[in-house]
N, CA, C, O and the ligand as a Tripos MOL2 file, in Angstrom:
@<TRIPOS>MOLECULE
protein
  245   243    62     0     0
PROTEIN
NO_CHARGES

@<TRIPOS>ATOM
      1 N          -8.3160   -9.6830    4.6340 N.3       1 MET1
      2 CA         -8.4390   -8.2310    4.1110 C.3       1 MET1
      3 C          -8.2270   -8.2110    2.6360 C.2       1 MET1
      4 O          -7.1520   -8.5650    2.1530 O.2       1 MET1
      5 N          -9.2230   -7.8080    1.9140 N.am      2 SER2
      6 CA         -9.0690   -7.5200    0.5000 C.3       2 SER2
      7 C          -8.4040   -6.1700    0.3190 C.2       2 SER2
      8 O          -8.2290   -5.4200    1.2780 O.2       2 SER2
      9 N          -8.0490   -5.8780   -0.8640 N.am      3 SER3
     10 CA         -7.3500   -4.5860   -1.1880 C.3       3 SER3
     11 C          -8.2760   -3.3360   -0.9300 C.2       3 SER3
     12 O          -7.7510   -2.2320   -0.7840 O.2       3 SER3
     13 N          -9.5060   -3.4740   -0.8770 N.am      4 GLY4
     14 CA        -10.4270   -2.3640   -0.5630 C.3       4 GLY4
     15 C         -10.7440   -2.0860    0.9150 C.2       4 GLY4
     16 O         -11.3960   -1.1010    1.2600 O.2       4 GLY4
     17 N         -10.2810   -2.9510    1.7290 N.am      5 ASP5
     18 CA        -10.5350   -2.8350    3.1680 C.3       5 ASP5
     19 C          -9.6070   -1.7810    3.8430 C.2       5 ASP5
     20 O          -8.3890   -1.7610    3.6660 O.2       5 ASP5
     21 N         -10.2670   -0.9370    4.6030 N.am      6 VAL6
     22 CA         -9.5320    0.0600    5.2410 C.3       6 VAL6
     23 C         -10.1230    0.1060    6.6870 C.2       6 VAL6
     24 O         -11.2660   -0.2990    6.9020 O.2       6 VAL6
     25 N          -9.3340    0.6000    7.6600 N.am      7 ARG7
     26 CA         -9.7950    0.7690    9.0030 C.3       7 ARG7
     27 C          -9.7390    2.3110    9.3990 C.2       7 ARG7
     28 O          -8.6310    2.8440    9.4570 O.2       7 ARG7
     29 N         -10.7290    2.9500    9.6370 N.am      8 VAL8
     30 CA        -10.7720    4.3540   10.0010 C.3       8 VAL8
     31 C         -11.3320    4.5770   11.3950 C.2       8 VAL8
     32 O         -11.9820    3.7260   12.0010 O.2       8 VAL8
     33 N         -11.0280    5.7970   11.8640 N.am      9 GLN9
     34 CA        -11.6240    6.2410   13.1620 C.3       9 GLN9
     35 C         -12.5680    7.3570   12.8800 C.2       9 GLN9
     36 O         -12.2270    8.3540   12.2440 O.2       9 GLN9
     37 N         -13.8240    7.1610   13.3910 N.am     10 CYS10
     38 CA        -14.9310    8.2640   13.1430 C.3      10 CYS10
     39 C         -14.4020    9.5530   13.8720 C.2      10 CYS10
     40 O         -13.9700    9.5290   15.0250 O.2      10 CYS10
     41 N         -14.4720   10.6280   13.1260 N.am     11 PRO11
     42 CA        -14.0860   11.8990   13.7960 C.3      11 PRO11
     43 C         -15.1990   12.4080   14.7960 C.2      11 PRO11
     44 O         -14.9280   13.3410   15.5510 O.2      11 PRO11
     45 N         -16.3370   11.8670   14.8160 N.am     12 TYR12
     46 CA        -17.3920   12.2080   15.7300 C.3      12 TYR12
     47 C         -17.4980   11.3640   16.9660 C.2      12 TYR12
     48 O         -17.4840   11.8640   18.0910 O.2      12 TYR12
     49 N         -17.6080   10.0210   16.7290 N.am     13 CYS13
     50 CA        -17.8200    9.1760   17.8870 C.3      13 CYS13
     51 C         -16.6450    8.3160   18.2730 C.2      13 CYS13
     52 O         -16.6750    7.6140   19.2840 O.2      13 CYS13
     53 N         -15.4920    8.3830   17.3690 N.am     14 PHE14
     54 CA        -14.2920    7.8920   17.6970 C.3      14 PHE14
     55 C         -14.2260    6.4000   17.7340 C.2      14 PHE14
     56 O         -13.2670    5.8190   18.2420 O.2      14 PHE14
     57 N         -15.3210    5.7290   17.1570 N.am     15 GLN15
     58 CA        -15.3190    4.2630   16.9350 C.3      15 GLN15
     59 C         -14.2920    3.9520   15.8140 C.2      15 GLN15
     60 O         -14.0580    4.7320   14.8910 O.2      15 GLN15
     61 N         -13.7230    2.7900   15.9700 N.am     16 ILE16
     62 CA        -12.9430    2.3060   14.8060 C.3      16 ILE16
     63 C         -13.8460    1.4980   13.8910 C.2      16 ILE16
     64 O         -14.4690    0.5260   14.3170 O.2      16 ILE16
     65 N         -13.9060    1.8710   12.7380 N.am     17 VAL17
     66 CA        -14.7950    1.2110   11.6670 C.3      17 VAL17
     67 C         -14.0340    0.6490   10.4960 C.2      17 VAL17
     68 O         -13.2050    1.3300    9.8920 O.2      17 VAL17
     69 N         -14.3380   -0.6800   10.1570 N.am     18 ASP18
     70 CA        -13.6750   -1.1960    9.0090 C.3      18 ASP18
     71 C         -14.6460   -0.9220    7.7710 C.2      18 ASP18
     72 O         -15.8410   -1.2170    7.7950 O.2      18 ASP18
     73 N         -14.0220   -0.3460    6.7250 N.am     19 LEU19
     74 CA        -14.7570   -0.1070    5.5410 C.3      19 LEU19
     75 C         -14.3280   -0.9880    4.3980 C.2      19 LEU19
     76 O         -13.1540   -1.3510    4.3350 O.2      19 LEU19
     77 N         -15.2170   -1.3570    3.4820 N.am     20 SER20
     78 CA        -14.8460   -1.9620    2.3050 C.3      20 SER20
     79 C         -15.2030   -1.0280    1.1700 C.2      20 SER20
     80 O         -16.3490   -0.7470    0.8200 O.2      20 SER20
     81 N         -14.0310   -0.5630    0.6190 N.am     21 LEU21
     82 CA        -14.1400    0.4370   -0.4650 C.3      21 LEU21
     83 C         -14.0490   -0.2820   -1.7550 C.2      21 LEU21
     84 O         -13.3100   -1.2580   -1.8870 O.2      21 LEU21
     85 N         -14.7860    0.1820   -2.7050 N.am     22 ASP22
     86 CA        -14.5940   -0.2610   -4.0470 C.3      22 ASP22
     87 C         -13.1170   -0.1680   -4.4320 C.2      22 ASP22
     88 O         -12.5240    0.8730   -4.1490 O.2      22 ASP22
     89 N         -12.5050   -1.1010   -5.0150 N.am     23 PRO23
     90 CA        -11.0260   -0.8850   -5.2310 C.3      23 PRO23
     91 C         -10.7720    0.2010   -6.2800 C.2      23 PRO23
     92 O          -9.6330    0.6400   -6.4400 O.2      23 PRO23
     93 N         -11.8090    0.6430   -6.9960 N.am     24 GLU24
     94 CA        -11.6310    1.7930   -7.9980 C.3      24 GLU24
     95 C         -11.8470    3.1350   -7.4080 C.2      24 GLU24
     96 O         -11.6560    4.1570   -8.0680 O.2      24 GLU24
     97 N         -12.2820    3.1500   -6.0490 N.am     25 THR25
     98 CA        -12.5990    4.4290   -5.4670 C.3      25 THR25
     99 C         -11.3920    5.3140   -5.5090 C.2      25 THR25
    100 O         -10.2760    4.8660   -5.2460 O.2      25 THR25
    101 N         -11.6030    6.5820   -5.8400 N.am     26 ARG26
    102 CA        -10.5440    7.6760   -5.7560 C.3      26 ARG26
    103 C         -11.3110    8.9690   -5.4020 C.2      26 ARG26
    104 O         -12.4940    9.1970   -5.6560 O.2      26 ARG26
    105 N         -10.4660    9.7410   -4.7970 N.am     27 GLY27
    106 CA        -10.8720   11.1620   -4.6280 C.3      27 GLY27
    107 C         -11.7320   11.2310   -3.2690 C.2      27 GLY27
    108 O         -11.5470   10.4920   -2.3020 O.2      27 GLY27
    109 N         -12.6460   12.1850   -3.3550 N.am     28 VAL28
    110 CA        -13.4170   12.6150   -2.2110 C.3      28 VAL28
    111 C         -14.8190   11.9860   -2.3020 C.2      28 VAL28
    112 O         -15.4540   12.0730   -3.3540 O.2      28 VAL28
    113 N         -15.3190   11.3490   -1.2150 N.am     29 THR29
    114 CA        -16.5480   10.7730   -1.2340 C.3      29 THR29
    115 C         -17.1540   11.0990    0.1930 C.2      29 THR29
    116 O         -16.4450   11.2670    1.1850 O.2      29 THR29
    117 N         -18.5340   11.1720    0.1980 N.am     30 ILE30
    118 CA        -19.1730   11.3200    1.4540 C.3      30 ILE30
    119 C         -19.8790   10.0640    1.9210 C.2      30 ILE30
    120 O         -20.6190    9.4820    1.1280 O.2      30 ILE30
    121 N         -19.7070    9.6050    3.1460 N.am     31 GLN31
    122 CA        -20.1970    8.3600    3.5980 C.3      31 GLN31
    123 C         -20.6190    8.5650    5.0430 C.2      31 GLN31
    124 O         -19.8880    9.2340    5.7720 O.2      31 GLN31
    125 N         -21.7400    8.0410    5.5080 N.am     32 ASP32
    126 CA        -22.2570    8.2010    6.8270 C.3      32 ASP32
    127 C         -21.5420    7.0680    7.7100 C.2      32 ASP32
    128 O         -21.3320    5.9250    7.3050 O.2      32 ASP32
    129 N         -21.2020    7.5590    8.9780 N.am     33 CYS33
    130 CA        -20.6840    6.6100   10.0380 C.3      33 CYS33
    131 C         -21.7350    5.4820   10.2010 C.2      33 CYS33
    132 O         -22.9480    5.6820   10.1490 O.2      33 CYS33
    133 N         -21.1730    4.3230   10.3950 N.am     34 GLU34
    134 CA        -22.0920    3.1690   10.5680 C.3      34 GLU34
    135 C         -22.6160    3.1780   12.0110 C.2      34 GLU34
    136 O         -23.6400    2.5730   12.3260 O.2      34 GLU34
    137 N         -21.8950    3.8670   12.8490 N.am     35 VAL35
    138 CA        -22.0980    3.8170   14.3290 C.3      35 VAL35
    139 C         -23.0890    5.0490   14.6850 C.2      35 VAL35
    140 O         -24.1620    4.8800   15.2650 O.2      35 VAL35
    141 N         -22.6160    6.2570   14.2820 N.am     36 CYS36
    142 CA        -23.4160    7.4580   14.6940 C.3      36 CYS36
    143 C         -24.0880    8.1310   13.6540 C.2      36 CYS36
    144 O         -24.7370    9.1440   13.9150 O.2      36 CYS36
    145 N         -24.0010    7.6440   12.3890 N.am     37 CYS37
    146 CA        -24.7240    8.1260   11.1530 C.3      37 CYS37
    147 C         -24.3690    9.5580   10.9160 C.2      37 CYS37
    148 O         -25.0940   10.2130   10.1680 O.2      37 CYS37
    149 N         -23.3440   10.1000   11.4670 N.am     38 ARG38
    150 CA        -22.9920   11.4470   10.9220 C.3      38 ARG38
    151 C         -22.0540   11.4020    9.6550 C.2      38 ARG38
    152 O         -21.4090   10.3920    9.3740 O.2      38 ARG38
    153 N         -22.0240   12.4100    9.0030 N.am     39 PRO39
    154 CA        -21.4610   12.3130    7.6020 C.3      39 PRO39
    155 C         -19.8520   12.5500    7.6420 C.2      39 PRO39
    156 O         -19.3370   13.5220    8.1950 O.2      39 PRO39
    157 N         -19.1860   11.5950    7.0240 N.am     40 TRP40
    158 CA        -17.7960   11.6670    6.8320 C.3      40 TRP40
    159 C         -17.3650   12.1800    5.4710 C.2      40 TRP40
    160 O         -18.0070   11.8370    4.4780 O.2      40 TRP40
    161 N         -16.3960   12.9200    5.3770 N.am     41 GLN41
    162 CA        -15.8390   13.1870    4.0400 C.3      41 GLN41
    163 C         -14.5550   12.4040    4.0050 C.2      41 GLN41
    164 O         -13.6050   12.7030    4.7280 O.2      41 GLN41
    165 N         -14.5340   11.3630    3.1270 N.am     42 LEU42
    166 CA        -13.4400   10.4350    2.8600 C.3      42 LEU42
    167 C         -12.5670   10.9070    1.6890 C.2      42 LEU42
    168 O         -13.0710   11.1440    0.5910 O.2      42 LEU42
    169 N         -11.3370   11.0340    1.9150 N.am     43 THR43
    170 CA        -10.3830   11.3310    0.9040 C.3      43 THR43
    171 C          -9.5640   10.1450    0.5690 C.2      43 THR43
    172 O          -8.7410    9.7280    1.3830 O.2      43 THR43
    173 N          -9.7500    9.5400   -0.6510 N.am     44 VAL44
    174 CA         -9.1060    8.3030   -0.8770 C.3      44 VAL44
    175 C          -8.0240    8.3900   -1.9410 C.2      44 VAL44
    176 O          -8.2030    8.9150   -3.0400 O.2      44 VAL44
    177 N          -6.9120    7.8460   -1.5410 N.am     45 LYS45
    178 CA         -5.7100    7.8210   -2.4990 C.3      45 LYS45
    179 C          -5.2170    6.4210   -2.5730 C.2      45 LYS45
    180 O          -5.4700    5.6180   -1.6750 O.2      45 LYS45
    181 N          -4.5070    6.1070   -3.6400 N.am     46 ARG46
    182 CA         -3.8540    4.8220   -3.7240 C.3      46 ARG46
    183 C          -2.4130    4.9860   -3.9180 C.2      46 ARG46
    184 O          -1.9690    5.6140   -4.8790 O.2      46 ARG46
    185 N          -1.6440    4.4180   -2.9990 N.am     47 ARG47
    186 CA         -0.1790    4.6060   -3.1670 C.3      47 ARG47
    187 C           0.4210    3.8880   -4.3220 C.2      47 ARG47
    188 O           0.2220    2.6850   -4.4840 O.2      47 ARG47
    189 N           1.0930    4.5430   -5.0620 N.am     48 LYS48
    190 CA          1.5730    4.0560   -6.3790 C.3      48 LYS48
    191 C           2.4690    2.7610   -6.0450 C.2      48 LYS48
    192 O           2.3390    1.7500   -6.7350 O.2      48 LYS48
    193 N           3.3740    2.8080   -4.9840 N.am     49 ARG49
    194 CA          4.3760    1.8110   -4.8600 C.3      49 ARG49
    195 C           3.7540    0.4610   -4.6940 C.2      49 ARG49
    196 O           4.1720   -0.5180   -5.3120 O.2      49 ARG49
    197 N           2.7950    0.4170   -3.8900 N.am     50 ASP50
    198 CA          2.2220   -1.0650   -3.6160 C.3      50 ASP50
    199 C           0.6840   -1.1080   -3.7410 C.2      50 ASP50
    200 O           0.0710   -2.1430   -3.4800 O.2      50 ASP50
    201 N           0.0730    0.0080   -4.1380 N.am     51 GLY51
    202 CA         -1.4190   -0.0730   -4.3880 C.3      51 GLY51
    203 C          -2.2150    0.0830   -3.0920 C.2      51 GLY51
    204 O          -3.4440    0.0110   -3.1300 O.2      51 GLY51
    205 N          -1.5570    0.2960   -1.9410 N.am     52 LYS52
    206 CA         -2.3260    0.3850   -0.6270 C.3      52 LYS52
    207 C          -3.1500    1.6500   -0.6800 C.2      52 LYS52
    208 O          -2.7040    2.7170   -1.1010 O.2      52 LYS52
    209 N          -4.3930    1.4660   -0.2230 N.am     53 LEU53
    210 CA         -5.3820    2.5290   -0.0720 C.3      53 LEU53
    211 C          -4.9650    3.4570    1.0820 C.2      53 LEU53
    212 O          -4.6420    2.9590    2.1610 O.2      53 LEU53
    213 N          -4.9600    4.6650    0.9120 N.am     54 LEU54
    214 CA         -4.7050    5.6380    2.0010 C.3      54 LEU54
    215 C          -5.9810    6.4700    2.0930 C.2      54 LEU54
    216 O          -6.4400    7.0330    1.0990 O.2      54 LEU54
    217 N          -6.5500    6.5410    3.2970 N.am     55 VAL55
    218 CA         -7.9280    7.1100    3.4370 C.3      55 VAL55
    219 C          -7.8130    8.1350    4.5850 C.2      55 VAL55
    220 O          -7.2810    7.8360    5.6540 O.2      55 VAL55
    221 N          -8.2990    9.2810    4.3420 N.am     56 ARG56
    222 CA         -8.3350   10.2200    5.4160 C.3      56 ARG56
    223 C          -9.7520   10.6290    5.7740 C.2      56 ARG56
    224 O         -10.5230   10.9310    4.8620 O.2      56 ARG56
    225 N         -10.1100   10.6560    6.9230 N.am     57 VAL57
    226 CA        -11.5440   10.9410    7.2880 C.3      57 VAL57
    227 C         -11.6340   12.3210    7.9940 C.2      57 VAL57
    228 O         -10.8830   12.6760    8.9020 O.2      57 VAL57
    229 N         -12.6380   13.0510    7.4690 N.am     58 GLU58
    230 CA        -12.8870   14.4100    8.1130 C.3      58 GLU58
    231 C         -14.2680   14.5780    8.3330 C.2      58 GLU58
    232 O         -15.0700   13.8480    7.7500 O.2      58 GLU58
    233 N         -14.6700   15.5470    9.1870 N.am     59 ARG59
    234 CA        -16.0930   15.8670    9.3460 C.3      59 ARG59
    235 C         -16.5380   16.5900    8.0780 C.2      59 ARG59
    236 O         -15.9680   17.6220    7.7260 O.2      59 ARG59
    237 N         -17.5940   16.0370    7.3590 N.am     60 ALA60
    238 CA        -18.1250   16.7140    6.1890 C.3      60 ALA60
    239 C         -18.8110   18.0000    6.7000 C.2      60 ALA60
    240 O         -19.4330   18.0730    7.7590 O.2      60 ALA60
    241 N         -18.6160   19.0460    5.7810 N.am     61 GLN61
    242 CA        -19.1420   20.4050    6.1170 C.3      61 GLN61
    243 C         -20.6390   20.4220    5.7220 C.2      61 GLN61
    244 O         -21.3130   21.4380    5.8980 O.2      61 GLN61
    245 ZN        -19.4160    7.8560   14.2150 Zn       62 ZN62
@<TRIPOS>BOND
     1     1     2 1
     2     2     3 1
     3     3     4 2
     4     3     5 am
     5     5     6 1
     6     6     7 1
     7     7     8 2
     8     7     9 am
     9     9    10 1
    10    10    11 1
    11    11    12 2
    12    11    13 am
    13    13    14 1
    14    14    15 1
    15    15    16 2
    16    15    17 am
    17    17    18 1
    18    18    19 1
    19    19    20 2
    20    19    21 am
    21    21    22 1
    22    22    23 1
    23    23    24 2
    24    23    25 am
    25    25    26 1
    26    26    27 1
    27    27    28 2
    28    27    29 am
    29    29    30 1
    30    30    31 1
    31    31    32 2
    32    31    33 am
    33    33    34 1
    34    34    35 1
    35    35    36 2
    36    35    37 am
    37    37    38 1
    38    38    39 1
    39    39    40 2
    40    39    41 am
    41    41    42 1
    42    42    43 1
    43    43    44 2
    44    43    45 am
    45    45    46 1
    46    46    47 1
    47    47    48 2
    48    47    49 am
    49    49    50 1
    50    50    51 1
    51    51    52 2
    52    51    53 am
    53    53    54 1
    54    54    55 1
    55    55    56 2
    56    55    57 am
    57    57    58 1
    58    58    59 1
    59    59    60 2
    60    59    61 am
    61    61    62 1
    62    62    63 1
    63    63    64 2
    64    63    65 am
    65    65    66 1
    66    66    67 1
    67    67    68 2
    68    67    69 am
    69    69    70 1
    70    70    71 1
    71    71    72 2
    72    71    73 am
    73    73    74 1
    74    74    75 1
    75    75    76 2
    76    75    77 am
    77    77    78 1
    78    78    79 1
    79    79    80 2
    80    79    81 am
    81    81    82 1
    82    82    83 1
    83    83    84 2
    84    83    85 am
    85    85    86 1
    86    86    87 1
    87    87    88 2
    88    87    89 am
    89    89    90 1
    90    90    91 1
    91    91    92 2
    92    91    93 am
    93    93    94 1
    94    94    95 1
    95    95    96 2
    96    95    97 am
    97    97    98 1
    98    98    99 1
    99    99   100 2
   100    99   101 am
   101   101   102 1
   102   102   103 1
   103   103   104 2
   104   103   105 am
   105   105   106 1
   106   106   107 1
   107   107   108 2
   108   107   109 am
   109   109   110 1
   110   110   111 1
   111   111   112 2
   112   111   113 am
   113   113   114 1
   114   114   115 1
   115   115   116 2
   116   115   117 am
   117   117   118 1
   118   118   119 1
   119   119   120 2
   120   119   121 am
   121   121   122 1
   122   122   123 1
   123   123   124 2
   124   123   125 am
   125   125   126 1
   126   126   127 1
   127   127   128 2
   128   127   129 am
   129   129   130 1
   130   130   131 1
   131   131   132 2
   132   131   133 am
   133   133   134 1
   134   134   135 1
   135   135   136 2
   136   135   137 am
   137   137   138 1
   138   138   139 1
   139   139   140 2
   140   139   141 am
   141   141   142 1
   142   142   143 1
   143   143   144 2
   144   143   145 am
   145   145   146 1
   146   146   147 1
   147   147   148 2
   148   147   149 am
   149   149   150 1
   150   150   151 1
   151   151   152 2
   152   151   153 am
   153   153   154 1
   154   154   155 1
   155   155   156 2
   156   155   157 am
   157   157   158 1
   158   158   159 1
   159   159   160 2
   160   159   161 am
   161   161   162 1
   162   162   163 1
   163   163   164 2
   164   163   165 am
   165   165   166 1
   166   166   167 1
   167   167   168 2
   168   167   169 am
   169   169   170 1
   170   170   171 1
   171   171   172 2
   172   171   173 am
   173   173   174 1
   174   174   175 1
   175   175   176 2
   176   175   177 am
   177   177   178 1
   178   178   179 1
   179   179   180 2
   180   179   181 am
   181   181   182 1
   182   182   183 1
   183   183   184 2
   184   183   185 am
   185   185   186 1
   186   186   187 1
   187   187   188 2
   188   187   189 am
   189   189   190 1
   190   190   191 1
   191   191   192 2
   192   191   193 am
   193   193   194 1
   194   194   195 1
   195   195   196 2
   196   195   197 am
   197   197   198 1
   198   198   199 1
   199   199   200 2
   200   199   201 am
   201   201   202 1
   202   202   203 1
   203   203   204 2
   204   203   205 am
   205   205   206 1
   206   206   207 1
   207   207   208 2
   208   207   209 am
   209   209   210 1
   210   210   211 1
   211   211   212 2
   212   211   213 am
   213   213   214 1
   214   214   215 1
   215   215   216 2
   216   215   217 am
   217   217   218 1
   218   218   219 1
   219   219   220 2
   220   219   221 am
   221   221   222 1
   222   222   223 1
   223   223   224 2
   224   223   225 am
   225   225   226 1
   226   226   227 1
   227   227   228 2
   228   227   229 am
   229   229   230 1
   230   230   231 1
   231   231   232 2
   232   231   233 am
   233   233   234 1
   234   234   235 1
   235   235   236 2
   236   235   237 am
   237   237   238 1
   238   238   239 1
   239   239   240 2
   240   239   241 am
   241   241   242 1
   242   242   243 1
   243   243   244 2
@<TRIPOS>SUBSTRUCTURE
     1 MET1         2 RESIDUE 1 A MET
     2 SER2         6 RESIDUE 1 A SER
     3 SER3        10 RESIDUE 1 A SER
     4 GLY4        14 RESIDUE 1 A GLY
     5 ASP5        18 RESIDUE 1 A ASP
     6 VAL6        22 RESIDUE 1 A VAL
     7 ARG7        26 RESIDUE 1 A ARG
     8 VAL8        30 RESIDUE 1 A VAL
     9 GLN9        34 RESIDUE 1 A GLN
    10 CYS10       38 RESIDUE 1 A CYS
    11 PRO11       42 RESIDUE 1 A PRO
    12 TYR12       46 RESIDUE 1 A TYR
    13 CYS13       50 RESIDUE 1 A CYS
    14 PHE14       54 RESIDUE 1 A PHE
    15 GLN15       58 RESIDUE 1 A GLN
    16 ILE16       62 RESIDUE 1 A ILE
    17 VAL17       66 RESIDUE 1 A VAL
    18 ASP18       70 RESIDUE 1 A ASP
    19 LEU19       74 RESIDUE 1 A LEU
    20 SER20       78 RESIDUE 1 A SER
    21 LEU21       82 RESIDUE 1 A LEU
    22 ASP22       86 RESIDUE 1 A ASP
    23 PRO23       90 RESIDUE 1 A PRO
    24 GLU24       94 RESIDUE 1 A GLU
    25 THR25       98 RESIDUE 1 A THR
    26 ARG26      102 RESIDUE 1 A ARG
    27 GLY27      106 RESIDUE 1 A GLY
    28 VAL28      110 RESIDUE 1 A VAL
    29 THR29      114 RESIDUE 1 A THR
    30 ILE30      118 RESIDUE 1 A ILE
    31 GLN31      122 RESIDUE 1 A GLN
    32 ASP32      126 RESIDUE 1 A ASP
    33 CYS33      130 RESIDUE 1 A CYS
    34 GLU34      134 RESIDUE 1 A GLU
    35 VAL35      138 RESIDUE 1 A VAL
    36 CYS36      142 RESIDUE 1 A CYS
    37 CYS37      146 RESIDUE 1 A CYS
    38 ARG38      150 RESIDUE 1 A ARG
    39 PRO39      154 RESIDUE 1 A PRO
    40 TRP40      158 RESIDUE 1 A TRP
    41 GLN41      162 RESIDUE 1 A GLN
    42 LEU42      166 RESIDUE 1 A LEU
    43 THR43      170 RESIDUE 1 A THR
    44 VAL44      174 RESIDUE 1 A VAL
    45 LYS45      178 RESIDUE 1 A LYS
    46 ARG46      182 RESIDUE 1 A ARG
    47 ARG47      186 RESIDUE 1 A ARG
    48 LYS48      190 RESIDUE 1 A LYS
    49 ARG49      194 RESIDUE 1 A ARG
    50 ASP50      198 RESIDUE 1 A ASP
    51 GLY51      202 RESIDUE 1 A GLY
    52 LYS52      206 RESIDUE 1 A LYS
    53 LEU53      210 RESIDUE 1 A LEU
    54 LEU54      214 RESIDUE 1 A LEU
    55 VAL55      218 RESIDUE 1 A VAL
    56 ARG56      222 RESIDUE 1 A ARG
    57 VAL57      226 RESIDUE 1 A VAL
    58 GLU58      230 RESIDUE 1 A GLU
    59 ARG59      234 RESIDUE 1 A ARG
    60 ALA60      238 RESIDUE 1 A ALA
    61 GLN61      242 RESIDUE 1 A GLN
    62 ZN62       245 GROUP 0 **** ****
């Protein structure tokens, strides 16, 4: 696992998907699910203490 790898669960099809995010990614981005192709809204933060990526996945409106 590199620092940009995160594991998320699709809010539509509930598949577990591994993402490789650019390590500089911050804020809100839209990305399609690799499995069902529906749009995710990803909220990406980086924890200051250890640099770990924190990613929240919601259904894009
Ligand atoms: Zn999906």
